[in-house]
C-alpha positions in Angstrom: -0.1 0.0 0.0 1.6 3.3 -1.1 2.7 5.6 1.9 0.9 8.5 2.9 3.6 11.0 1.6 3.3 9.2 -1.7 -0.4 10.0 -1.9 0.5 13.8 -1.2 3.3 13.8 -3.6 1.2 12.1 -6.7 -1.4 15.3 -6.0 1.5 17.8 -6.0 3.1 16.1 -9.5 -0.1 16.7 -11.0 -0.3 20.0 -9.7 3.1 20.8 -11.5 1.7 19.3 -14.8 -0.9 21.7 -14.6 1.6 24.0 -15.4 2.1 22.5 -19.0 -1.0 21.9 -19.8 -1.8 25.8 -19.3 0.9 26.4 -21.2 -0.3 24.0 -24.0 -3.6 25.6 -24.1 -2.6 29.2 -24.3 -0.2 28.6 -26.7 -1.7 26.4 -29.3 -2.7 28.9 -32.2 -0.8 31.4 -30.7 0.8 33.8 -33.1 4.7 34.7 -32.7 6.8 34.2 -29.5 5.1 33.6 -25.7 4.7 36.3 -23.6 6.9 36.6 -20.9 4.3 35.1 -18.2 3.6 32.2 -20.7 7.6 31.3 -20.8 7.4 31.0 -16.8 5.4 28.0 -16.8 7.7 25.3 -17.8 9.9 27.0 -15.8 7.2 26.9 -12.5 6.5 23.3 -13.5 10.0 21.8 -12.9 10.3 24.3 -9.7 7.0 22.6 -8.1 7.8 19.2 -9.2 11.6 19.2 -7.7 9.5 20.8 -4.7 7.2 17.7 -4.7 9.9 15.4 -4.7 11.8 17.0 -1.7 8.7 17.2 0.3 7.9 13.5 -0.6 11.8 12.1 0.4 11.3 14.2 3.9 8.0 12.8 4.4 8.5 9.3 3.5 11.8 9.2 5.5 9.5 10.2 8.7 6.7 8.1 7.9 9.0 5.2 7.9 10.8 6.3 10.5 7.4 6.6 12.8 6.4 3.2 11.7 9.8 1.4 12.7 9.7 3.1 16.3 6.0 2.2 16.5 6.8 -1.8 15.9 10.2 -1.5 17.5 12.2 -1.8 15.1 15.9 0.6 16.1 18.0 0.0 13.3 21.4 1.5 13.0 20.3 4.3 11.0 17.1 4.8 12.9 19.0 5.3 16.2 21.2 7.9 14.6 18.2 9.8 13.5 16.6 9.2 16.8 20.4 11.3 18.1 20.0 14.0 16.0 16.2 14.8 16.8 17.4 14.3 20.6 20.2 16.9 20.0 17.6 19.9 18.0 15.0 19.1 20.6 16.7 17.7 23.9 13.2 17.8 26.0 11.3 15.2 23.7 12.5 12.3 25.7 11.2 13.8 29.1 8.4 15.4 27.0 7.2 11.9 25.5 7.7 10.3 29.0 5.2 12.1 30.7 2.4 11.8 28.4 0.2 9.3 29.4 -1.6 8.6 26.4 -0.1 6.8 24.0 -1.7 7.9 20.9 -0.9 11.5 21.9 2.7 10.7 22.8 2.9 8.9 19.0 1.4 12.2 17.7 4.1 13.9 19.2 6.8 11.8 18.0 5.5 12.2 14.6 5.6 15.9 14.6 8.7 16.0 16.0 10.2 13.6 13.4 8.2 15.2 10.7 9.6 18.7 11.3 13.3 17.2 11.7 13.5 15.7 8.5 11.2 18.9 6.9 14.0 21.3 8.5 17.8 20.1 9.1 17.6 16.9 6.9 18.7 17.5 3.0 16.6 16.1 0.2 18.0 17.9 -2.8 19.2 15.6 -5.5 20.8 12.1 -6.2 22.4 12.2 -2.6 19.2 12.8 -1.0 17.4 9.8 -3.1 20.5 7.6 -1.8 20.6 8.9 2.4 16.6 8.4 2.5 16.5 4.7 0.6 19.1 3.7 2.9 17.6 4.9 5.8 14.4 2.7 4.7 17.0 0.1 4.7 17.2 -0.3 0.9 19.9 -0.3 -1.5 20.1 3.4 -3.4 22.0 1.4 -6.7 18.7 -0.9 -7.2 16.4 2.1 -7.4 19.0 3.8 -10.0 18.9 0.4 -11.8 15.1 0.2 -11.5 14.8 3.6 -13.2 17.9 2.9 -16.1 15.6 -0.4 -16.7 12.5 2.1 -17.3 14.3 3.6 -20.3 16.3 6.4 -18.3 19.8 6.5 -19.5 21.5 8.4 -16.4 18.4 8.9 -13.8 21.0 10.4 -10.9 22.8 12.4 -13.5 19.2 13.5 -14.7 17.7 14.5 -11.4 21.1 16.3 -10.8 20.9 18.3 -13.7 17.1 19.2 -12.8 17.5 19.9 -9.4 20.6 22.3 -10.0 18.2 24.3 -12.7 15.6 24.5 -9.9 18.4 26.1 -7.6 19.1 28.7 -10.5 15.9 29.6 -10.8 14.8 30.2 -6.8 17.8 30.9 -6.0 19.6 33.0 -8.2 16.7 34.1 -10.0 18.0 33.1 -13.3 16.2 32.3 -16.3 17.0 29.2 -18.1 15.2 28.3 -21.5 12.7 24.9 -20.6 10.6 24.0 -23.2 7.6 22.4 -22.1 8.4 18.6 -23.2 11.5 18.7 -21.3 9.5 19.8 -18.4 7.1 16.8 -19.1 10.3 14.4 -19.2 11.3 16.1 -15.5 8.0 15.0 -14.1 8.0 11.8 -15.5 11.6 10.9 -14.3 10.3 12.5 -10.7 7.2 10.2 -11.1 9.2 7.0 -11.5 11.6 7.4 -9.1 9.4 8.3 -6.3 6.9 4.9 -7.0 10.9 3.0 -7.2 11.2 4.7 -3.3 7.8 4.1 -2.2 8.6 0.3 -2.7 11.1 0.4 -0.5 9.1 2.6 2.0 6.3 0.3 2.1 8.6 -3.0 2.7 10.1 -1.2 5.5 6.9 0.1 7.0 5.0 -4.0 6.5 8.8 -5.1 8.3 
């Protein structure tokens, strides 16, 4: 069963594709070069799509870790993350200890872990994918090989290129040329990547 993080990703990646649908509609039959506003749509799609993947990696990592804690499965990676969270929130352990209700205690832990991954753990590019997969007990190479089998020639490099493009747009205010069909290729890659990673997440939660 897909993770809740994957369900959110699916909604967000669909929203990214809407940018391109609008671009295609307004450009159909239009004479001359697209307006400045229309040119931003493919770039916006890439920015939104990469953001969706970043959020997915953070939220899926938290979801798996919470399931492992709830099931009493404390791997080496789990202990490292819990130690990092304790450094950021040194009072969390005591806070959880005095909460009498088990559900409330779990909700507080879930909030702390989700916030940790969203704010303190990098979720950008191939390295973030590898780190997330390893935290879940998977092997990153299998993810990339699976994408190659689906027809992506060098998925890690492609992700790195799109991530860098997003950085140039968001952090430097640059306007790199992004063709609509190229942006669709970006979305297709991210959809396939999230699907591969979620198989690892699902297996980790079941275990």
